[in-house]
matplotlib code that plots the C-alpha trace (Angstrom):
import matplotlib.pyplot as plt

x = [0.0, 1.3, 2.0, -1.1, 0.3, 3.3, 5.2, 5.1, 8.0, 7.5, 10.7, 10.9, 13.7, 16.1, 13.6, 15.4, 18.8, 17.4, 15.9, 19.1, 21.0, 18.6, 18.9, 22.7, 22.3, 19.9, 20.2, 17.6, 16.8, 16.3, 14.8, 11.6, 10.7, 11.3, 8.5, 7.7, 4.0, 2.5, 0.1, 0.0, -0.6, -0.9, 2.8, 4.1, 3.7, 3.7, 7.1, 8.2, 6.9, 9.1, 7.9, 10.2, 9.0, 11.7, 12.1, 14.1, 14.9, 11.8, 9.4, 7.9, 8.3, 7.2, 9.0, 8.0, 9.8, 6.9, 8.1, 8.5, 4.9, 5.7, 8.9, 9.7, 9.5, 9.7, 6.0, 6.7, 9.9, 11.3, 12.3, 15.0, 14.9, 18.5, 19.6, 23.3, 25.5, 27.1, 23.8, 23.2, 26.7, 26.1, 22.7, 23.8, 26.9, 25.4, 22.1, 23.6, 26.3, 25.6, 22.6, 22.3, 22.5, 20.0, 19.3, 17.8, 18.9, 17.2, 18.8, 17.8, 19.4, 20.8, 17.4, 15.5, 13.9, 13.9, 15.1, 15.1, 18.0, 16.8, 17.9, 15.0, 16.1, 15.3, 11.6, 11.6, 13.2, 10.6, 7.8, 9.4, 7.3, 10.3, 9.3, 12.4, 14.7, 12.7, 12.9, 16.7, 17.0, 14.9, 16.8, 20.1, 18.7, 17.8, 21.5, 22.6, 22.7, 23.7, 22.2, 24.6, 23.1, 25.7, 25.1, 21.4, 21.6, 23.9, 21.4, 18.5, 20.3, 21.1]
y = [0.0, 3.4, 5.9, 7.9, 10.9, 12.6, 15.5, 18.5, 21.0, 24.5, 26.3, 29.8, 28.5, 25.5, 22.8, 20.4, 21.3, 20.6, 17.3, 16.2, 17.1, 15.1, 12.1, 12.2, 12.1, 9.3, 5.6, 4.0, 7.4, 8.7, 11.4, 10.0, 12.9, 16.6, 18.4, 21.9, 22.9, 23.3, 26.1, 29.4, 29.1, 31.6, 30.7, 31.7, 31.6, 28.4, 26.8, 28.7, 26.2, 23.1, 20.1, 17.3, 13.9, 12.1, 9.2, 9.5, 6.2, 4.6, 7.5, 9.6, 13.4, 16.2, 19.5, 22.5, 25.7, 28.1, 31.4, 33.1, 32.9, 31.0, 30.0, 26.9, 27.2, 25.0, 24.1, 21.5, 19.5, 16.2, 13.8, 11.3, 8.4, 7.1, 3.8, 4.7, 7.6, 7.2, 7.8, 10.9, 12.2, 11.5, 13.3, 16.1, 16.9, 16.4, 18.1, 20.9, 21.8, 25.4, 25.6, 26.2, 23.8, 24.3, 22.9, 19.5, 17.8, 20.4, 21.9, 24.0, 23.0, 25.4, 25.3, 26.3, 23.0, 22.0, 18.5, 16.7, 14.3, 12.0, 8.7, 6.3, 5.3, 8.9, 8.4, 5.1, 6.8, 9.6, 6.9, 5.1, 4.2, 5.4, 9.1, 10.2, 8.5, 9.9, 13.4, 13.1, 12.1, 15.0, 17.4, 16.1, 16.5, 20.1, 20.9, 19.4, 20.6, 17.3, 14.5, 12.1, 8.6, 7.6, 10.8, 10.4, 6.8, 7.9, 10.5, 8.1, 5.5, 8.1]
z = [0.0, -0.9, 1.9, 2.6, 4.5, 2.9, 4.4, 2.0, 2.5, 0.9, 0.0, -1.2, -3.5, -3.7, -3.2, -5.5, -4.0, -0.5, -1.6, -3.2, 0.0, 2.2, -0.1, 0.4, 4.2, 4.7, 3.6, 1.4, -0.2, -3.7, -5.9, -7.4, -9.7, -10.4, -12.1, -13.3, -13.0, -16.4, -15.5, -13.6, -9.9, -7.0, -6.3, -9.7, -13.4, -15.5, -15.2, -12.1, -9.5, -9.2, -7.3, -6.1, -5.0, -2.9, -0.5, 2.7, 4.5, 2.9, 3.6, 0.8, 0.9, -1.4, -1.8, -3.8, -4.8, -4.6, -3.4, 0.0, 1.3, 4.5, 6.3, 8.3, 12.1, 15.3, 15.2, 12.6, 12.7, 11.4, 14.2, 13.5, 16.0, 16.4, 17.9, 18.4, 19.2, 15.8, 14.2, 16.3, 15.4, 11.7, 11.4, 13.8, 11.7, 8.2, 8.7, 10.9, 8.5, 7.4, 9.7, 13.5, 16.4, 19.2, 22.6, 23.3, 20.1, 17.8, 14.7, 11.8, 8.5, 5.9, 4.1, 7.2, 8.1, 11.8, 12.8, 16.2, 16.3, 19.1, 20.7, 20.7, 24.2, 25.5, 24.5, 26.5, 29.5, 29.4, 29.6, 32.5, 35.5, 37.6, 37.4, 39.3, 36.7, 33.9, 35.4, 35.7, 32.0, 30.9, 33.1, 31.6, 28.1, 28.8, 29.3, 26.0, 22.4, 20.7, 22.7, 24.4, 24.9, 27.6, 29.6, 29.4, 30.6, 33.4, 34.5, 34.2, 36.3, 39.0]

ax = plt.figure().add_subplot(projection="3d")
ax.plot(x, y, z, "-o")
ax.set_aspect("equal")
plt.show()
């Protein structure tokens, strides 16, 4: 069955460049199609709007270069659940290059998209029945930019 819900990312410019960059960062990724809209739209004249269908790690995405109507912000982000510190380091370094690194594992890439580079184990810690341990892990996370699995586990374990 085809994916029913697809993230659509609206870029003022450079949608194709951004999609090609993301495809280079994630495994099991590809550009599926690049299209120019064949008619005038509110975002631009015929041929000005470019859409890109691409797959990141098996998930479909859609990007469009459609002018500066809206910009990305923290209210919508892409969360990458990582199993290892090596994965965290990879995504943190690749996606953060040319962008800005923020607290709690957040970054904004050079195209303005917000990402959360998150160890899957942190989500498990947050749901722990041991509320004191969960609190320690969250408090430790709040002091970090790039999340450190070993430090989070140490805080969780007390």
